[in-house]
N, C-alpha and C positions, 0 to 999 in steps of 0.2 A: 684474461678475461672474456667469456666469449664474446661475437660479434650480434649480440642479438638486437630483434629487432623491437620496435616502442609504439604499441597505439594512444595517441595525443586525441584528446580528448578537449577540445575549444569549450570554453565552459562560459568564458564571454569576450567581446569582443578584445580585449588585453590579457585572458589570461588563458593560459593550459596548462594543462594537467600531462603529463607525460606515462606509463606503465612499459615494464618492461615484460614484455611479449618469450616467456619459455616457451613455449603449444601454442600453437592453434589448431583447434577442436573442431571447431564446425565457422560455416563460412557459404552462408546458402542467401538468397532470396525469395523469400516467399513473397503469394500475388499483392497482401500488404505489406511489406515492409522487411529491411537487410536483416539478417539473424546471424550472429558472429557469439561463439564461445570462447573467452584465450586461458592461457595457462601465467596466472602473476605470483612467480615469486611470497611475496605478504597471504596477498589475498586469495589464492588457489587456481579455480574456475571462476571466472565474472564474464557474465551474462551481459551484449553488448545487442543493442536494439539503433536500426538506424544512426548511427556512427554514437552515442550516450550509452554510457555505463547504467544497467538496472539494477543488479547485484552481483558480492563476490559470494565465493563460500566463507569464507570465515567473519562475513560481520555481517552473512543477509541478517540474523535471526533480532540485533540494534532495530532491525529497520520494519519486519515483518509481529515481531510483537510490538511493537510505538505502537504498527497499525492497527494492530486486531483488537488488544486486550482490556484497551481503556476500554471501550464504548462495551465488550463482554462483563465491563468488571461494574459499570455502571448503568448498564440495563436494569430493571429490577427481576426477571425473565427471560434472560435469552435466547429465544430455539428456533423461529423459522427467519436463516439470515441468507441474505441474497450476496452472493458476489458478482462487481463483474469490472474483470482482466482477472482474469483463472490462470493469467501468466505460467509460470514456472511450478507452480503450486504447496511453496511456502504460506499463504493465508490460509491455504485448505489442509493443511497440515496442523497451524497452532489454535483455529476453529476445530477444529476432529479432537484437541484438546476437554475439552467442553464432551460431556456423557451424550447429556441427552439439547443435540440439535438435527436439523434437518437444513441441508445445505444445497442450493442456487447456485451452479458457478456459470458466467457469460464469462464466451473468447473469441474474439473475432477469429483468427488468428488455427487452424487446426494446425496447420507445423509449428508454435508454438508447444501446445501441446504436445505433441509429435516427441520435438527431437526435447525438450524434457528427462521426457519419458526416461529415454536411451542413455545422457547424456547428465541428468543432474539429480538425480537421488537423490544428490545430500539438502537440496531443497522439499521434493514432492515425499519424502520418503513414502513412496504407494498411495497417496493423497489420493488423484484417481481413479483408484480402483475401490473406493470407501463405497456402500452401502450408501450409509449416511449423504453419498456430493450425487446430485444432478447433473451431470457439466452438458450444455448447449452451447453450441456454436451458430454464435448471432450476434449481428451489433446492439451494445447497449442500450442505446437509445432502443432501440426496436422491439426491443424484450420489456425494458421499463414501462414504451408507450401502451405494449396491446396488452401486457399479462392482469389475468384477474385478482390473483392473488398478490395478499398483505404480507410485509413482515416487521420482524422485529427487527434489523439490525440492517441498512445499505452500506459493503463493502466497497468503498470504489477505487479500487490499484492501479492506478494508470499507468501509460510515460504522460511525461511533459507536455502539455500543451501547444504543443507547437503547433502554428495555421497550415492548413492541409496535410491535416494527418488526421486518423479517425478518432483520434482521442477526445479534440479542439472540443467539441461542441459537448463532448457530457462533464465541461465546466461551466457551460453556463446559465446563466436562471434559467431559460428553457428548461432542462433542464434537472436542475435540482427541481423546480417546481413537480417534474412525474414525481422525480423521488419521492416529492411527500407525501402523492395521494397514493403513495403503494405503501407503506408507510403506518403500521400500525398506533392508536395509538402513545403509547412511550417510543416509541420509534429512534432510533436515530442516525443518522446519518453520518459515515469516515470517510474524509477521502485522502489521496495524499496533496502534501498542499508545496511543492514546489523547493527550494534553497528559500531558507532568511537570510542567507549572507553577508552578511554589512556588503554594499553596493546592487543586489542583486535583490533587494526584499519588493524589492517593486515583482515582482517575480508570482508572492505568496501572498501581496497585497492586495493584486488584480484576482483570484481565487476567491480569497476571507472575501473582495466586498461584492463579488459574484454572490455568493453561500448567501447572507448576510440581506439579502433582494429579500428572500424563501425563507429562510429559518435564522428568525430576526433571535433568539439564542442558542447560536454557535462562539466555537473557543477556538482558537487559535495554540497549540507546542511544538513540539519542535526537540531534537538530540540529536548528534553528531555522528553522522557515519563515515567511518574514516575513510572508506574506497570511496565513498561522493567527492574528500577533500569539505566538508563542505556540514554547517546546521542544518538541518534536511525540517522542512516546516511539516505537521499534519492539519488536516482542519478537522472537526468535531460537529455535530448541530442536532438540536434537541428538538421534541415537535411539542411533548411538555416545554414549555418555558417556567414552568419550575425546577427546572432539574440544574444541578450542579457540580463542573465535575469536583469541585476540591470539596474531599469527603476526606476524616481522618485515617491516617495511618494506618489503626491498627484494623479497621472496619474493612480496607483494599485487601488487607496479607486474612483478614479471617474468607474474605468471598473469591476470593486466590484458591482458600484449601478446600473450601469448599465445590468450588464446581469445578477445578481444574485441575486432572492428574495425567503426569509425564514433567518434565524437567522445565523449566521459567529461564533462560542464562539473562535476564538482560530486566525483565519484569517484575516490581511490585511494590508492595506502599510507596517505600520510598522515592522509588522509580518515578510514579505514576505523578508526585506531585511537582516534585523536579521539572518532570517535563510541562505541565500545565503553568509554571513560573516564570514569568522569560519575558525580557528585560526591556524594560523599559522605550528605549525604540522602539522596539516590532510592536508593542501594546500602543500605546499615542499614535 
């Protein structure tokens, strides 16, 4: 066996997760963060930012379909979408499966988009160049604070909220209040919600509690992400207090058929409901 190098992810004080490194494709430090892409035998290309794995080629569709499609299916007529954290472009790829969308994509770090276009075609599939996407390089807080536009859905596809990082304040109640103000009456916010793994679920609860201070009608949901080796949480908040995510399976599948073109590998009516039927220790 070759003497391969290993990428070690410190996921908690008492846990290390290790990934064999076949090849290092990118290893740079931008103005904002350290950016790496490695190749792993199981997961293919893996995007790592500041030492934390963000997504992997073979299973990123699970994360991105879970992040995007519940809100797009639950909204009565999603058209104008704001993405904060354009990143590797996979969120845009999923949104562009809808025929009638106009997307504003915010990214703080131009180098992330630059190397994603060069190395991560499997993620973005050309979505940065779509005429439906307006890409803006700006701090997400500043854009949301100053925009006069209204949006149907705001997607927050952000790194984890570690203190002293640009993403941290985008998980605070003050930012969720700014988002509330730019949503239309049927508006929906969706954000990645950190791990819900037993023993680390407090990280999800912190985000959940911040969101509920502004979006009283909000829900946790989760799924297992193999390359994260963890259950991963998401949060969805509805401006309309009467909305529930618990539609009938057949209604969800009907809306998918009517609204989406292109392949979904993870999300359908059954999956939607399974995302929201979370275990008791998270509900309570």
